C-alpha positions as CSV (number, residue, x, y, z in Angstrom):
1,M,-2.2,-32.1,-7.8
2,P,-0.9,-28.7,-6.3
3,S,-2.8,-27.7,-3.3
4,T,-0.2,-24.8,-2.4
5,I,-0.1,-21.2,-4.0
6,C,3.2,-19.2,-3.8
7,I,2.8,-15.3,-4.3
8,F,5.7,-14.2,-5.3
9,E,8.0,-11.0,-6.1
10,D,9.1,-10.1,-9.6
11,E,12.2,-8.1,-10.9
12,T,10.2,-5.0,-11.1
13,F,9.8,-4.8,-7.3
14,G,12.2,-1.5,-7.4
15,N,9.2,0.4,-9.6
16,F,7.3,0.5,-6.2
17,L,10.2,2.1,-4.1
18,P,10.6,3.6,-1.4
19,L,7.3,2.0,-0.6
20,V,8.6,-1.8,-0.7
21,Y,11.7,-1.1,1.1
22,T,10.1,-2.3,4.2
23,R,7.3,-4.7,2.5
24,P,7.0,-7.2,-0.1
25,V,5.2,-5.3,-3.1
26,Y,2.2,-7.6,-2.6
27,D,1.4,-6.0,1.0
28,L,0.9,-2.8,-1.2
29,K,-2.8,-1.8,-0.7
30,C,-5.5,-1.2,-3.5
31,G,-9.1,-1.2,-2.4
32,T,-10.0,-2.5,1.1
33,T,-7.1,-4.8,1.3
34,S,-3.7,-5.7,0.0
35,L,-2.6,-7.3,-3.1
36,R,-2.0,-10.4,-1.4
37,E,-5.7,-10.4,0.4
38,R,-6.8,-10.0,-2.8
39,I,-5.3,-12.8,-4.4
40,Q,-5.8,-15.2,-1.5
41,R,-9.6,-14.8,-1.7
42,S,-9.3,-16.4,-5.1
43,F,-7.9,-19.6,-3.2
44,P,-9.4,-20.0,0.0
45,K,-8.4,-23.5,0.5
46,A,-4.9,-23.4,-0.7
47,R,-2.0,-23.4,1.6
48,V,0.1,-20.3,1.1
49,V,3.8,-19.6,0.8
50,L,5.0,-16.0,0.6
51,H,8.4,-15.3,-1.6
52,C,10.2,-12.1,-1.0
53,R,13.8,-10.6,-1.1
54,E,16.0,-12.4,1.5
55,Y,16.4,-9.3,3.8
56,L,12.6,-8.8,4.3
57,A,11.9,-12.7,5.6
58,E,12.7,-12.4,9.1
59,Y,10.6,-9.6,9.2
60,L,7.4,-11.0,7.2
61,S,8.0,-14.4,9.1
62,L,7.2,-12.3,12.2
63,R,3.9,-10.8,10.9
64,N,2.7,-14.0,9.4
65,P,3.8,-16.5,11.6
66,D,1.7,-19.4,10.2
67,C,3.0,-18.8,6.5
68,P,5.9,-20.5,5.4
69,I,8.5,-17.9,3.8
70,N,10.6,-18.7,0.8
71,K,10.1,-22.4,1.2
72,L,8.3,-24.6,-1.4
73,P,6.6,-27.9,-1.1
74,D,7.9,-31.2,-2.4
75,D,5.5,-31.9,-5.1
76,H,3.4,-29.1,-6.9
77,C,2.9,-25.5,-6.8
78,L,0.9,-22.6,-8.6
79,F,2.9,-19.5,-8.2
80,L,1.1,-16.1,-8.5
81,N,2.7,-12.6,-9.5
82,G,2.2,-10.3,-6.2
83,R,1.6,-7.8,-8.6
84,I,-2.1,-9.1,-9.8
85,L,-4.7,-6.6,-9.4
86,E,-7.6,-8.2,-10.2
87,E,-8.8,-11.6,-9.0
88,R,-12.3,-12.5,-9.9
89,N,-11.3,-15.1,-12.9
90,L,-8.2,-16.3,-11.1
91,A,-9.2,-19.4,-10.0
92,R,-10.8,-20.1,-13.5
93,L,-7.6,-18.9,-15.4
94,F,-5.1,-20.7,-13.0
95,P,-7.0,-24.2,-12.0
96,L,-5.2,-25.7,-8.9
97,D,-6.3,-29.1,-10.0
98,S,-4.5,-29.3,-13.2
99,K,-1.7,-31.5,-13.7
100,R,0.3,-29.7,-16.2
101,D,3.1,-27.8,-15.9
102,Q,2.3,-24.2,-17.4
103,L,3.7,-20.7,-17.7
104,Y,1.2,-17.7,-18.0
105,L,2.3,-14.6,-19.5
106,K,1.2,-10.8,-19.9
107,D,3.3,-8.8,-22.4
108,G,6.1,-10.9,-21.7
109,Q,5.9,-10.9,-17.7
110,V,5.1,-13.9,-15.7
111,V,1.7,-13.6,-14.1
112,A,1.6,-17.2,-13.1
113,A,3.3,-20.4,-13.3
114,R,2.1,-24.2,-12.4
115,L,5.4,-26.1,-11.6
116,S,6.1,-29.7,-10.4
117,G,9.2,-31.7,-10.1
118,S,12.5,-30.7,-11.6
119,N,11.1,-27.3,-12.5
120,L,9.7,-26.7,-9.1
121,R,13.1,-27.6,-7.8
122,G,15.1,-25.2,-10.3
123,V,12.8,-22.1,-8.9
124,E,13.7,-22.7,-5.1
125,T,17.4,-22.3,-5.4
126,E,16.3,-18.8,-6.6
127,L,14.0,-17.8,-3.9
128,K,16.3,-15.5,-2.3
129,H,15.8,-13.2,-5.2
130,P,13.1,-11.4,-7.0
131,L,12.0,-13.8,-9.9
132,S,11.6,-13.2,-13.6
133,T,11.0,-15.4,-16.9
134,K,14.0,-16.6,-16.6
135,H,13.7,-18.5,-13.4
136,F,10.8,-20.5,-14.4
137,G,12.6,-22.7,-17.0
138,P,11.6,-23.7,-20.5
139,I,8.1,-24.2,-20.0
140,A,5.1,-24.1,-22.3
141,G,3.8,-20.3,-22.1
142,T,0.3,-19.0,-22.8
143,D,-0.9,-15.5,-22.9
144,V,-3.6,-14.4,-20.3
145,D,-5.3,-10.7,-20.0
146,V,-4.7,-10.4,-15.7
147,K,-4.2,-6.9,-14.9
148,L,-0.5,-6.4,-13.2
149,V,0.4,-3.1,-11.5
150,S,3.4,-1.4,-12.6
151,Y,4.1,1.9,-10.3
152,P,2.4,3.0,-7.2
153,W,0.3,5.5,-9.1
154,D,-1.3,2.4,-10.7
155,L,-2.6,1.5,-7.2
156,V,-3.9,5.1,-6.5
157,H,-5.7,5.6,-10.2
158,R,-7.4,2.2,-9.7
159,N,-8.4,2.6,-6.3
160,G,-11.9,3.8,-6.7
161,D,-12.7,0.9,-9.0
162,M,-11.3,-1.7,-6.5
163,L,-13.3,-0.1,-3.8
164,I,-16.4,-0.3,-5.6
165,H,-15.6,-3.9,-6.7
166,D,-14.6,-4.7,-2.8
167,G,-17.7,-3.2,-1.5
168,E,-20.3,-4.9,-3.7
169,D,-18.6,-8.2,-2.2
170,L,-18.8,-7.0,1.1
171,L,-22.4,-5.6,1.1
172,A,-23.7,-8.7,-0.7
173,H,-22.6,-10.8,2.5
174,K,-23.2,-8.3,5.2
175,R,-25.6,-9.2,8.1
176,G,-26.6,-5.6,8.6
177,S,-24.8,-2.7,9.8
178,K,-23.5,-3.5,13.4
179,G,-22.2,-0.1,14.3
180,K,-24.1,3.3,15.1
181,I,-25.3,6.1,13.5
182,W,-26.5,8.7,15.5
183,K,-29.5,10.9,15.2
184,G,-28.8,14.1,13.4
185,A,-26.0,12.4,10.9
186,Y,-27.1,12.8,6.9
187,V,-27.0,9.6,5.2
188,V,-27.1,9.3,1.3
189,A,-27.7,5.9,-0.6
190,P,-27.6,3.8,2.9
191,K,-27.9,0.7,1.0
192,K,-24.6,1.1,0.1
193,I,-22.8,2.0,3.2
194,M,-21.3,-0.8,5.5
195,I,-20.5,0.3,9.4
196,G,-18.8,-2.3,11.5
197,K,-19.1,-3.3,15.3
198,G,-18.6,-0.7,17.8
199,S,-18.3,2.2,14.9
200,N,-20.4,5.5,15.6
201,V,-21.0,8.0,13.0
202,M,-21.8,11.1,15.2
203,P,-24.4,13.8,14.6
204,G,-24.0,16.2,11.9
205,A,-21.6,13.6,10.1
206,V,-22.4,13.1,6.5
207,L,-21.8,9.8,4.5
208,D,-22.7,10.3,0.9
209,A,-22.4,6.8,-1.1
210,T,-24.2,8.1,-4.2
211,D,-21.4,7.1,-6.2
212,G,-20.1,4.1,-4.6
213,P,-19.9,2.2,-1.5
214,I,-18.7,3.8,1.9
215,I,-17.1,0.7,4.0
216,I,-16.2,1.5,7.7
217,G,-14.3,-1.0,9.7
218,D,-14.6,-1.9,13.6
219,Q,-14.5,0.6,16.2
220,V,-14.2,3.8,14.1
221,K,-15.7,6.8,15.4
222,V,-16.8,9.5,12.7
223,F,-16.7,12.7,14.4
224,S,-19.5,15.6,14.3
225,Q,-19.3,17.6,10.7
226,A,-17.1,15.0,9.0
227,T,-17.8,14.2,5.5
228,I,-17.3,11.0,3.6
229,I,-17.8,10.5,0.2
230,G,-17.6,6.7,-1.5
231,P,-16.6,4.8,-2.8
232,S,-14.2,5.0,0.4
233,F,-12.7,2.5,2.8
234,I,-11.9,3.6,6.9
235,G,-10.0,0.7,8.6
236,S,-11.2,-0.5,12.1
237,N,-9.7,1.6,15.1
238,S,-9.7,4.9,13.0
239,L,-10.7,8.3,13.9
240,V,-12.3,10.8,11.2
241,K,-11.8,14.1,13.2
242,V,-14.2,16.8,13.1
243,G,-14.8,18.9,9.8
244,A,-12.7,16.0,7.7
245,S,-13.3,15.8,4.2
246,I,-12.8,12.1,2.8
247,Y,-13.4,12.2,-1.0
248,E,-14.1,9.4,-3.4
249,G,-11.3,6.8,-3.8
250,C,-9.5,6.8,-0.5
251,T,-8.5,4.0,1.6
252,I,-7.4,4.9,5.1
253,G,-6.1,2.6,7.8
254,P,-6.6,0.6,10.4
255,R,-5.6,2.6,13.3
256,C,-5.6,6.1,11.7
257,K,-6.5,9.9,12.8
258,V,-7.4,11.8,9.9
259,G,-8.7,15.3,9.3
260,G,-8.5,18.1,6.7
261,E,-9.1,17.0,2.9
262,I,-8.2,13.7,1.4
263,D,-8.9,13.0,-1.7
264,S,-8.1,9.7,-4.1
265,S,-5.3,8.4,-1.7
266,I,-4.3,5.3,0.2
267,V,-3.0,5.6,3.6
268,H,-1.3,2.6,5.5
269,G,-2.2,2.2,9.2
270,Y,-0.9,3.9,12.0
271,S,-0.3,6.8,10.1
272,N,-1.9,10.2,11.0
273,K,-3.1,13.7,9.3
274,Q,-5.0,14.8,11.7
275,H,-5.3,18.4,11.1
276,S,-6.2,21.2,8.3
277,G,-4.2,20.3,5.0
278,F,-4.8,18.6,1.4
279,L,-3.5,15.3,0.7
280,G,-4.4,14.1,-2.9
281,H,-4.0,11.6,-5.3
282,S,-1.1,10.3,-3.0
283,Y,0.3,6.7,-1.4
284,V,1.4,6.9,1.9
285,G,3.0,4.2,4.1
286,K,2.7,3.1,7.7
287,W,3.6,5.1,10.9
288,V,3.8,8.2,9.3
289,N,2.5,11.8,10.7
290,L,1.8,14.6,8.6
291,G,2.0,18.0,10.6
292,A,-0.8,20.4,10.8
293,D,-1.4,22.5,7.3
294,T,0.7,19.9,5.6
295,N,-0.2,20.1,1.9
296,T,0.4,18.2,-1.3
297,S,-0.1,19.5,-4.8
298,D,-1.8,17.0,-7.4
299,L,-2.1,19.0,-10.5
300,K,1.0,20.6,-12.4
301,N,0.2,24.4,-13.3
302,N,0.7,23.6,-17.0
303,Y,-2.1,20.9,-16.7
304,G,0.7,18.5,-17.7
305,H,1.6,14.9,-16.9
306,V,3.1,14.2,-13.6
307,R,6.6,13.2,-13.7
308,V,8.0,11.2,-10.7
309,T,11.3,9.7,-9.7
310,I,11.7,6.2,-8.6
311,A,15.2,5.0,-7.1
312,G,16.9,7.8,-9.3
313,R,14.9,7.3,-12.7
314,Q,12.5,10.2,-13.5
315,I,9.3,8.5,-15.1
316,N,6.4,9.9,-16.9
317,T,3.3,8.9,-15.1
318,G,1.0,9.8,-17.8
319,L,-1.7,11.3,-15.3
320,Q,-2.7,14.6,-15.0
321,F,-3.2,14.0,-11.1
322,F,-0.6,12.5,-8.8
323,G,0.6,14.1,-5.3
324,L,2.9,12.5,-3.1
325,I,4.8,9.1,-2.2
326,M,5.9,8.8,1.0
327,G,7.8,5.6,2.9
328,D,7.0,4.5,6.4
329,H,7.9,6.3,9.5
330,T,8.5,9.7,7.9
331,K,7.5,12.9,9.6
332,S,6.3,16.1,8.1
333,A,6.4,19.5,10.1
334,I,3.7,21.8,10.2
335,N,2.9,24.0,7.4
336,S,5.0,21.5,5.1
337,M,4.5,21.7,1.4
338,F,4.9,19.0,-1.4
339,N,5.3,19.6,-4.9
340,T,3.3,17.5,-7.7
341,G,4.7,14.0,-7.8
342,A,7.2,14.2,-4.9
343,V,8.7,11.1,-3.5
344,V,10.0,10.6,0.2
345,G,11.7,7.6,1.5
346,V,11.6,5.9,4.6
347,S,12.3,7.5,8.2
348,C,12.7,11.1,6.8
349,N,12.0,14.1,8.8
350,V,11.0,17.2,6.6
351,A,10.8,20.4,8.2
352,M,11.6,23.4,5.9
353,A,9.8,26.8,4.7
354,G,8.7,26.3,1.2
355,F,8.7,23.2,-1.4
356,P,11.6,20.7,-0.5
357,P,13.3,18.5,-3.0
358,K,10.8,16.8,-5.4
359,W,12.9,13.5,-4.3
360,I,14.0,12.7,-0.6
361,P,16.2,9.7,0.0
362,S,15.4,7.4,3.1
363,F,16.7,8.4,6.7
364,S,17.2,12.0,5.3
365,W,16.6,15.2,7.7
366,V,15.5,18.0,5.4
367,T,15.8,21.6,6.8
368,G,16.6,25.1,6.3
369,E,16.8,25.9,2.6
370,G,16.2,22.2,1.5
371,L,19.8,20.9,3.0
372,L,19.3,17.0,2.9
373,E,21.2,15.5,6.2
374,T,21.5,12.0,7.0
375,Y,19.1,11.1,9.7
376,D,21.3,8.9,12.4
377,L,20.1,5.4,12.4
378,Q,20.2,4.9,16.2
379,R,18.1,8.0,16.3
380,A,15.7,7.0,13.9
381,R,15.3,3.6,15.5
382,E,14.5,5.4,18.9
383,V,12.0,7.3,17.7
384,A,10.4,4.7,16.0
385,R,10.2,2.8,19.0
386,R,8.6,5.7,21.2
387,V,6.2,6.2,18.2
388,M,4.9,2.4,18.2
389,E,4.9,1.8,21.9
390,R,2.2,5.0,22.2
391,R,0.0,2.6,20.2
392,H,1.1,-0.4,22.4
393,V,3.1,-2.1,19.5
394,V,6.5,-3.5,20.3
395,F,9.5,-2.5,18.0
396,S,10.8,-5.8,17.3
397,T,14.2,-6.9,16.8
398,A,13.2,-7.9,13.5
399,E,12.4,-4.6,13.2
400,E,15.6,-2.9,14.3
401,E,17.4,-4.9,11.8
402,L,15.1,-4.0,9.0
403,F,16.0,-0.4,9.8
404,K,19.5,-1.2,9.5
405,R,19.1,-2.9,6.1
406,V,17.4,-0.3,4.7
407,F,19.5,2.5,5.8
408,D,22.7,0.5,4.1
409,A,20.5,-0.1,1.2
410,T,19.9,3.6,0.5
411,R,23.4,4.8,1.6
412,E,24.4,5.4,-2.1
413,E,21.1,7.2,-2.2
414,R,22.0,9.8,0.0
415,S,25.0,10.7,-2.1
416,Y,22.9,11.8,-5.1
417,P,22.6,14.9,-6.2
418,D,19.0,16.7,-5.9
419,I,16.8,15.6,-8.6
420,D,13.8,17.8,-9.6
421,G,11.1,17.8,-12.6
C-alpha cells in the first residue's frame, strides 16, 4: 500500500510565468500557505516526494534537504497535481490505502494518479520533465470535482476565500493569542483574530475582522495608525508601517515591510512595499522592492475584462479587477506606475517616467521612454547577493546557477517586440 505522495508539476506550468521561473508551481501561495503545504496537510503521515523541472531540482533540494526530489519509491506512489487548490476532501477522494492503480481527471487534466509496478516505472523515466496525461500510461480513469488553478489570477481571485478557510482551521486549534495588543489599538471581532508569539499591535492601529479572520504570525509589528481588514494574513517577522492600509484578501510575508495601500494581493517573503502607493489585485514574488509611490492600476477605464500577456500569449482573464504580476528580485523606482494587467519578469529594474510596457521580459532594465536593455547577469547576481546579505540570507551557488538558467531561458524573450494590450 502506498505511503508516499509525489506532488508534481504538469505541462501547464508555463501559464504561471514569470513567477515559476524560480520555483515549482506548487510553491506559489494562496491563503496562508503554499499550494504544496495545503496538499500535504491532507496526508500528514505520508512520505513526500517533490517533482519539478530538471533545472529547479538543485535549488529545490537546497530548500528542502529532507525531501527527495525527482526520486520515486520502489513500490507504490500517489501522485498529486501541484495545482490543486482545495484540499478538504483529498484524503477521502484519493485514499492512501487503496491497492488499485487509478487515474483521477478533471476536464481531461490529471488531478491525481495512484501507480505501482510497471506503471510507476514508466513515469519514473519522465521525471525530468513536466508530466501530462500521456505519461501516466493506459490506466483506468475517473472524473473528480477538484479545483485546479490555471493562472496566477486564479490565486489572487480565490485568496480571500482561502484565507477564510485557513483562518477557520487555525482559530479552531489556537491556544490563545500570544502577541500583545497595546492599549489604544482598536480591535473589531477579536474572536476572529490570531496574533503570534512576540508580535505587537501598537496604539492607534486598527484590526477589523468583521468580514474574515486576521492571522498575524510571530514577531510581527503593526505600527500605530496602520489598518488591517480581514480576511488577511501577515507572515512572521514582517512590519506593517505607520498609516498602512491592508485591505481584505491580502497574503503578505514572511519578512516583508509594507506601507501605503494594499488590496487583494499576494506578496511573497522578503519583499518590500514600505511607502505610499497602491498595490491592488496583484501577485508579487520574492525579494522584490517597490519604490516609494509605486502604483498599480487594477481596473481598466472602460471597466472591461483585463488582458494579460504570459510568455508571449495575450490572455483574457475574464476579470474586471487584476493588477500586476512581478517576478522575483525585481525593483521599481520611486513614482513608478504599472498598467492594468502588467507583467514584469525576474530580476528587472524599472525606472522611467510614465507607464512602462505592459510586458517586461526577465533581466530587463527599463529607463527613459520605455527602452528595454538587458540587465547584465553578473550585475544582477551581485545585486541579489547584496540584498540577501542584508537579511542575513546566503546567496548560494545553487541560486547563482538558477539565475544563469533563467537568464538563458529568457534570452529569446528579450528579443520580442513590445507587446501591449
